[in-house]
VEXNU-335347 format. One record per residue (C-alpha): residue in three letters; residue number from 1; y, z negated, x. Coordinates in steps of 0.2 Angstrom, whole numbers, always signed. Each point is the difference from the previous one (the first is absolute). Example, Ala and Ser with C-alpha at 12.3 -4.5 7.8 and 13.67 -1.06 7.14 Angstrom:
2
REC  code  pos      Y      Z      X
REC   ALA    1    -22    -39    +62
REC   SER    2    +17     +3     +6
! end
This chain:
428
REC  code  pos      Y      Z      X
REC   MET    1    +41     -6   +132
REC   SER    2    +16     -5    +10
REC   ASP    3    +10    +15     -7
REC   LEU    4     -4     -9    -18
REC   SER    5     +1    -18     +5
REC   ALA    6    +18     +6     +6
REC   GLU    7     +4     +9    -15
REC   LYS    8     -5    -17    -10
REC   ILE    9    +10    -11     +9
REC   LYS   10    +16    +10     -6
REC   LEU   11     -4     -2    -17
REC   ASP   12     -3    -19     +2
REC   VAL   13    -16     +2    -10
REC   PRO   14    -11    -17     +5
REC   ASP   15    -18     +3     +4
REC   ILE   16    -15     -8    -10
REC   ASP   17    -11     -9    +11
REC   TYR   18    -17     +3     -4
REC   ARG   19    -19     -3     +7
REC   GLU   20    -15    +14     -1
REC   TYR   21    -18     -5     +2
REC   THR   22    -17     +8     -6
REC   LEU   23    -15    -12     -4
REC   ASP   24    -16     +3     +7
REC   ASN   25     -6     +8    -16
REC   GLY   26    +15    +13     +0
REC   LEU   27    +12     -9    -11
REC   ARG   28    +17     +5     +6
REC   VAL   29    +11    -15     -2
REC   VAL   30    +21     +0     +0
REC   LEU   31    +10    -16     +1
REC   SER   32    +16     -2     -2
REC   LYS   33    +12    -16     +4
REC   HIS   34    +15     +5    -12
REC   GLY   35    +11     -9    -12
REC   ASN   36     +5    -19     -2
REC   ILE   37     -9     -6    -16
REC   PRO   38    -16     -7     -1
REC   MET   39     -8    +15     -8
REC   ALA   40    -12    +13     +5
REC   ALA   41     -4    +19     -5
REC   VAL   42    -19     +6     +3
REC   ASN   43     -3    +18     -2
REC   THR   44    -18     +6     +1
REC   THR   45     -2    +20     +2
REC   PHE   46    -14    +10     -2
REC   HIS   47     +1    +18     +6
REC   VAL   48     -6     +9    -15
REC   GLY   49     +9     +6    -15
REC   SER   50     -3    +15    -14
REC   LYS   51     -2    +14    +12
REC   ASP   52    -15     -8    +10
REC   GLU   53     -9     +0    -16
REC   ASP   54    -14    +14     -4
REC   GLU   55     +4    +12    -14
REC   ASP   56    -13     -5    -12
REC   LYS   57     +5    -18     +2
REC   THR   58    +18     -2     -1
REC   GLY   59    +11    -15     -5
REC   LEU   60    -12    -13    +10
REC   ALA   61    +15     -5    +12
REC   HIS   62    +12     -3    -13
REC   LEU   63    -16    -10    -10
REC   PHE   64     -3    -10    +15
REC   GLU   65    +18     -7     -1
REC   HIS   66     -2     -8    -16
REC   LEU   67    -19     -6     +3
REC   MET   68     +4     -9    +15
REC   PHE   69    +11    -14     -8
REC   ASP   70    -16     -1    -13
REC   GLY   71    -13    -11    +11
REC   SER   72     -6     -1    +17
REC   PRO   73    -16     -7     +6
REC   ASN   74     +9    -21     +0
REC   VAL   75    +13     +4    -11
REC   PRO   76     -4     +2    -19
REC   LYS   77     +9    +12    -12
REC   GLY   78    +18     -7     -3
REC   ARG   79     +0    -12    +14
REC   PHE   80     +8    +11    +13
REC   ASP   81    +16     +0    -10
REC   GLU   82     -1    -18     -7
REC   ILE   83     -3     -7    +17
REC   LEU   84    +15    +10     +8
REC   MET   85    +12     -5    -13
REC   SER   86     -4    -17     +0
REC   PHE   87     +8     -3    +16
REC   GLY   88    +14    +12     -3
REC   GLY   89     -8    +15     +6
REC   ASP   90     +2    +18     -6
REC   SER   91    -10    +17     +4
REC   ASN   92     -1    +19     -5
REC   ALA   93     -7    +15     +5
REC   TYR   94     +5    +19     +0
REC   THR   95    -11    +17     +2
REC   SER   96     +6    +14     +8
REC   TRP   97     -7    +17     +6
REC   ASP   98     -2     -7    +17
REC   SER   99     -4    -19     -2
REC   THR  100     -2    -14    -10
REC   SER  101    +11    -16     +4
REC   TYR  102     -4    -19     -6
REC   TYR  103    +16    -12     +2
REC   MET  104     +5    -17     -2
REC   THR  105    +13    -13     +2
REC   LEU  106     -4    -18     +2
REC   PRO  107     +7    -17     +8
REC   LEU  108     -4     +0    +19
REC   SER  109    -10    -15     -6
REC   HIS  110    -14     +7     -9
REC   ILE  111     -2    +16    +11
REC   GLU  112    -18     -6     +4
REC   THR  113     -4     +0    -18
REC   GLY  114     +8    +16     -3
REC   LEU  115     -9     +8    +16
REC   TRP  116    -16     -8     -7
REC   LEU  117     +3     +7    -17
REC   ASP  118     +3    +19     +8
REC   SER  119    -12     +0    +12
REC   ASP  120    -14     -3    -14
REC   ARG  121     +3    +16     -8
REC   ILE  122     -7     +9    +15
REC   HIS  123    -14    -12     +4
REC   GLY  124    -12     +6    -12
REC   PHE  125     -1    +10    -13
REC   GLY  126     +6     -9    -16
REC   ILE  127     +3    +12    -15
REC   THR  128     -9     -3    -15
REC   GLU  129     -5    +13    -14
REC   GLU  130    +11    -11    -11
REC   SER  131    +14     +3    +12
REC   LEU  132     -4    +19     +0
REC   ARG  133     +1     +1    -17
REC   ILE  134    +17    -10     -4
REC   GLN  135     +8    +10    +15
REC   LYS  136     -5    +17     -6
REC   ASP  137     +7     -4    -17
REC   VAL  138    +15     -6     +8
REC   VAL  139     +4    +15    +10
REC   LEU  140     -5    +11    -15
REC   GLU  141    +16     -9     -8
REC   GLU  142     +9     +1    +14
REC   LYS  143     -2    +18     +1
REC   LEU  144     +4     +2    -18
REC   LEU  145    +16    -11     +0
REC   TYR  146     +7     +8    +18
REC   THR  147     -7    +19     -2
REC   ASP  148     -5     +6    -17
REC   ASN  149    +13    -10    -11
REC   SER  150    +15     +0    +13
REC   PRO  151    +13    +14     -1
REC   TYR  152     -4    +11    +17
REC   GLY  153    -17    -11     +4
REC   SER  154     -8    +14     +5
REC   VAL  155    +11     +7    +13
REC   GLU  156    -11     -8    +14
REC   GLU  157    -16     +7     -7
REC   GLU  158     +8    +18     -5
REC   SER  159     +9     +1    +18
REC   SER  160    -14     -6    +12
REC   LYS  161    -13    +11     -7
REC   ARG  162    +11    +14     +3
REC   LEU  163     +7     -4    +16
REC   PHE  164    -17     -5     +8
REC   ARG  165    -13     +9     -1
REC   LEU  166    -16     -4    +11
REC   SER  167     +5    -18     +6
REC   GLY  168     -1    -16     -9
REC   TYR  169    +19     -1     -4
REC   LYS  170     -4    +12    -14
REC   TRP  171     -5    -15    -12
REC   PRO  172    +11    -13     -6
REC   ILE  173     -1    -17     +7
REC   ILE  174     -6     -8    -17
REC   GLY  175    -15    +12     +2
REC   ASN  176     -7    +12    -14
REC   MET  177     -6    -11    -15
REC   ASP  178    -16     +8     -2
REC   ASP  179     -4     -5    +17
REC   LEU  180     +5    -17     -2
REC   ARG  181    -11     -1    -17
REC   LYS  182    -16     +5    +12
REC   VAL  183     +3    -13    +13
REC   THR  184    -15    -11     +3
REC   MET  185     -3    -15    +10
REC   GLU  186     -9    +10    +13
REC   ASP  187    +16    +11     +0
REC   LEU  188     +9    -16     +4
REC   ARG  189    -11     -7    +14
REC   GLU  190     +0    +15     +9
REC   PHE  191    +18     +2     +1
REC   PHE  192     +4    -19     +3
REC   GLY  193    -13     +1    +15
REC   LYS  194     +9    +15     +7
REC   PHE  195    +19     -4     +0
REC   TYR  196     +1    -18     -5
REC   THR  197     -6     -6    +19
REC   PRO  198    +12    -10    +13
REC   GLU  199     -1    +18    +13
REC   ASN  200    +11     +9    -15
REC   ALA  201    +10    -13     -4
REC   VAL  202    +18     -9     +4
REC   ILE  203     +6    -18     -2
REC   SER  204    +19     -2     +4
REC   ILE  205     +6    -17     -4
REC   VAL  206    +19     -3     +1
REC   GLY  207     +8    -17     -2
REC   GLU  208     +5    -16    +12
REC   LEU  209    -15     +1     +9
REC   ASP  210     -7     -9    +13
REC   TYR  211    -10    +15     +8
REC   ASP  212    -15     -9     +8
REC   ARG  213     -3    -11    -15
REC   THR  214     +1    +16    -11
REC   ILE  215    -11    +11    +10
REC   LYS  216    -13    -14     +1
REC   LEU  217     -1     -2    -19
REC   VAL  218     -2    +22     -1
REC   ASP  219    -14     -3    +13
REC   LYS  220     -8    -14    -11
REC   TYR  221     +1     +9    -17
REC   TYR  222     -3    +19     +7
REC   GLY  223     -8     -2    +15
REC   ASP  224    -19     -1     -7
REC   ILE  225     +2    +13    -12
REC   LYS  226    -12    +15     +6
REC   PRO  227     +9    +17     +4
REC   GLY  228     -8    +15     -8
REC   LYS  229     -5    +15     +7
REC   GLY  230    +17    +10     +1
REC   VAL  231     +9    +11    -11
REC   THR  232     -2    +20     +4
REC   ARG  233    +17     +7     -6
REC   LYS  234     -1    +16     -9
REC   LYS  235     +9    +14    +10
REC   PHE  236    +16     +4    -10
REC   GLU  237     -1    +18     -6
REC   GLU  238    +12     +7    -10
REC   GLU  239     +5    +18     -7
REC   ASP  240    +19     +7     +3
REC   ILE  241    +12     +4    -13
REC   PHE  242     +7    +15     +2
REC   GLU  243     +6     +3    -19
REC   GLU  244     +9     -9    -13
REC   ILE  245    -10     -8    -11
REC   ALA  246     +6     -4    -16
REC   GLU  247     -6     -7    -17
REC   ASN  248     +8     -3    -18
REC   ILE  249     -8    -17     -5
REC   TYR  250     +3     -7    -19
REC   ASP  251     -1    -19     -2
REC   ASN  252     +6    -14    -10
REC   ILE  253    +18     +0     +5
REC   GLN  254    +19     +2     -7
REC   LEU  255     +7     +9    +17
REC   GLU  256     -5    +15     +9
REC   GLY  257     -3     -6    +18
REC   LYS  258     -1    +11    +17
REC   PHE  259    -13     -6    +13
REC   ILE  260     +1    +10    +16
REC   PHE  261    -12     -5    +16
REC   TYR  262     -3     +5    +17
REC   ARG  263    -12     -4    +13
REC   LEU  264     +7     -8    +17
REC   PRO  265     -8     -8    +16
REC   GLU  266     -6    -16     -2
REC   ALA  267    +10    -17     +0
REC   GLY  268     +6     -5    +19
REC   THR  269     +4    +20     +7
REC   LYS  270    +18     +5     +3
REC   ASP  271     -1    +12    -14
REC   TYR  272     -5    -17    -12
REC   TYR  273    +16     -9     +7
REC   ALA  274    +10    +14     -2
REC   ALA  275     -5     +5    -19
REC   ASN  276     +3    -19     -4
REC   ILE  277    +18     +2     +5
REC   LEU  278     +1    +15    -10
REC   THR  279     -7     -9    -16
REC   GLY  280    +17    -11     +2
REC   ILE  281    +12    +15     +3
REC   LEU  282     -7     +8    -15
REC   SER  283     -1    -16    -13
REC   GLU  284     +7    -16     +7
REC   GLY  285    +15     -6    -10
REC   ASP  286    +14    +10     -8
REC   SER  287     +6    +10    +14
REC   SER  288    -20     +7     +2
REC   ARG  289     -2    +18     -2
REC   PHE  290    -10     +0    -17
REC   TYR  291    +12    -10     -8
REC   LYS  292    +16     +8     +4
REC   VAL  293     -8    +17     -3
REC   LEU  294    -14     -4    -15
REC   GLU  295    +10    -16     -9
REC   TYR  296    +17     +1     +4
REC   ASP  297     +7    +18     +2
REC   ASN  298    -14     +9    -13
REC   GLU  299     -5    -14    -11
REC   LEU  300    -17     +8     +1
REC   VAL  301    -12    -16     +3
REC   ASN  302     -1    -20     -5
REC   GLU  303     -6     -2    +16
REC   CYS  304     -5    +10    +16
REC   ASP  305    -11    -10    +13
REC   THR  306    -11     +4    +16
REC   ASN  307    -13    -10     +9
REC   LEU  308    -11     +1    +15
REC   TYR  309    -17     -7     -1
REC   GLY  310     -4     -1    +19
REC   MET  311    -20     -2     +2
REC   GLU  312    -14     +1    +13
REC   GLN  313     -2    +19     +2
REC   THR  314    +13     +8     -9
REC   SER  315    +17     -5    -11
REC   ILE  316     +5     +7    -18
REC   PHE  317    +18     +3     -1
REC   CYS  318     +6     -2    -20
REC   ILE  319    +16     +6     -9
REC   SER  320     -1     -8    -17
REC   ALA  321    +13     +6    -12
REC   LEU  322     +1     -5    -19
REC   ALA  323    +12    +14    -10
REC   MET  324    +14     -5    -13
REC   SER  325     -6     +4    -18
REC   GLY  326     +4    +18     -2
REC   LYS  327     +0     +5    +17
REC   ASP  328    -14    +14     +8
REC   LEU  329    -12     -5    +14
REC   GLY  330     +4    +17     +8
REC   GLY  331    +19     -4     +1
REC   ILE  332     -5    -15     +9
REC   GLN  333    -12     +6    +11
REC   MET  334    +12    +12     +6
REC   LYS  335    +13    -14     +6
REC   ILE  336    -12     -9     +9
REC   ASP  337     -5    +14     +9
REC   GLU  338    +18     +4     +4
REC   VAL  339     +1    -17     +6
REC   ILE  340    -14     +1    +13
REC   GLU  341     +5    +17     +4
REC   ASP  342    +18     -6     +7
REC   ILE  343     -7    -14    +10
REC   LYS  344    -14    +13     +9
REC   SER  345    +16    +10     +3
REC   GLY  346     +7    -14    +12
REC   ASN  347    +13     -7    -15
REC   ILE  348     -1    -19     +3
REC   LEU  349    +14    -13     +4
REC   ASP  350     -2    -11    +15
REC   SER  351     +6    -13    -15
REC   GLU  352    -16     +4     -9
REC   ILE  353    -11     -5    +13
REC   ILE  354     +9    -15     +6
REC   LYS  355     +1     -7    -17
REC   ILE  356    -19     +3     -2
REC   LYS  357     -5     -9    +15
REC   ASN  358    +12    -12     -1
REC   LYS  359    -11     -7    -17
REC   ILE  360    -17     +5     +9
REC   GLU  361     +7    -14    +14
REC   THR  362     +5    -12    -14
REC   TYR  363    -17     +2    -11
REC   TYR  364     -9     -1    +18
REC   ASN  365     +8    -17     +4
REC   SER  366     -2     -8    -17
REC   ARG  367    -18     +6     -1
REC   ARG  368     -1    -12    +18
REC   SER  369     +5    -14     -9
REC   SER  370    -15     -1    -12
REC   ILE  371    -15     -6     +7
REC   VAL  372    -10     +8    -14
REC   SER  373     +8    +17     +5
REC   LEU  374     -3     -4    +17
REC   SER  375    -19     -4     -2
REC   ASP  376     -1    +16     -9
REC   LYS  377     +8    +11    +14
REC   PHE  378    -10     -8    +13
REC   SER  379    -16     +3     -8
REC   TYR  380     +7    +19     -2
REC   LEU  381     +3     +3    +17
REC   LYS  382    -16     -8     +8
REC   THR  383    -11    +10    -14
REC   PHE  384     +8    +16     +2
REC   HIS  385    +10     +0    +18
REC   GLY  386    -13    -12     +9
REC   SER  387    +16    -10     +6
REC   CYS  388    +14     -9     -6
REC   ASP  389    +14     +5    +13
REC   LYS  390    +10     +9    -17
REC   ILE  391     +2    -14     -7
REC   ASN  392    +16     -4    +12
REC   PHE  393     +3    +20     +5
REC   GLU  394     -4    +10    -17
REC   ILE  395    +18     -1     -2
REC   ILE  396     +6    +11    +14
REC   ASP  397    -13    +14     -7
REC   PHE  398    +11     +1    -15
REC   LEU  399    +18     -3     +9
REC   ASN  400     -5    +12    +14
REC   ILE  401     -2    +14    -15
REC   THR  402    +13    +14     +2
REC   LYS  403     +9    +11    -13
REC   GLU  404    -12    +15    +10
REC   ASP  405    -15    -10     -3
REC   ILE  406     +5     +0    -18
REC   ILE  407     +3    +17     -2
REC   ASN  408    -15     +5     +7
REC   THR  409    -11    -10     -9
REC   ALA  410     +8     +8    -15
REC   LYS  411     -4    +17     +7
REC   LYS  412    -17     -4     +3
REC   TYR  413     -6     -9    -16
REC   LEU  414    +12     +3    -14
REC   ASN  415     -3    +19     -4
REC   LYS  416     -4     +5    -17
REC   ASN  417    -15     +8     +6
REC   GLN  418     -9    -16     +4
REC   ARG  419     +2     -9    -13
REC   VAL  420     -6     -8    -18
REC   VAL  421    +12     -1    -15
REC   LEU  422     -7     -8    -16
REC   ASN  423    +11     +3    -15
REC   TYR  424     -1    -13    -14
REC   TYR  425     +4     +3    -19
REC   PRO  426     -1    -10    -15
REC   ASN  427    -16     +4    -11
REC   LYS  428     +1    +13     -9
! end
């Protein structure tokens, strides 16, 4: 720890102050006095995502994201947002493969009301048949809008089922719509009782807080929620990919697309941090490798991007390219592979690495200024790492990555025989 602290001082990054607590019922709480305006951000994260579902009951995690705004034991349908908005508050939520997070911002003077609203959602099961019917339709419309009728909207589903064969990562976060249509109230009660329990949750509050007063309020509104029976996690098992899996997919699109996926270790590992820097070298800005080779020099693509999706038990490294009209996807693939092989051969400039590390540091510091981002990060760290130490030290994990680390990560994971390739073509 002393070495990291010395490095941090040299970077002149101020510590973010925080306190960690655990209530008697198992609820983990993180409070951070931060900022100088009388606002607070509250993030409640449940350690359940789509990968934790049963294979014949997919989509429940995402469905709950909708249902938890639709009424609770003491807050009638539609009143949650009405009450919150009446004093200038706001709320939203998101579901991932690994967790479901609910967050709100509100004036500090109304934090007690906000905590009452949030806690009531897990004090008891408040979902009605009407809410289930309505939110099923909402999710079905969401699937039509963002997947079925959106260009390249099926990429997540088509890639997931080829990247993963055994684990819950093999179905999309939104779930299978046939499963959704069959969801019953009993299914919801079982899911709620298993996962929406205090010991499976983290609440993080960031703002101009008084620590003693805030933890008393948290205990007042969450402390008497009964703990569940504990969650037994599924053991992560997955088959290795030993040869390229390639598929041609025809869709309602105008431009042909190339999507390449590799599996990497989970978020928070050294390889993950190295891959994060590599994504920047490949596609961040006009000086990036892919822009220069595929767009500027050869005019093969309209755009080419890379993304790294860090997950609890694995990560996905994705390369996406949309072809210029008349350009061949095979030629685009060849140029992408040439760039990757050049990286693996060790041809990386120090200036490329410095540029990306500087951008990561800027992004890191900008997120530290947002109470919403900080509350989300605190909940993430507490949920998946059991501690929030990384809130002040994770930047060092990035900045300590060397050129050799990047090369070795590329050599280990970005190989032709370890990937899924989806070629998207316009419908015939």
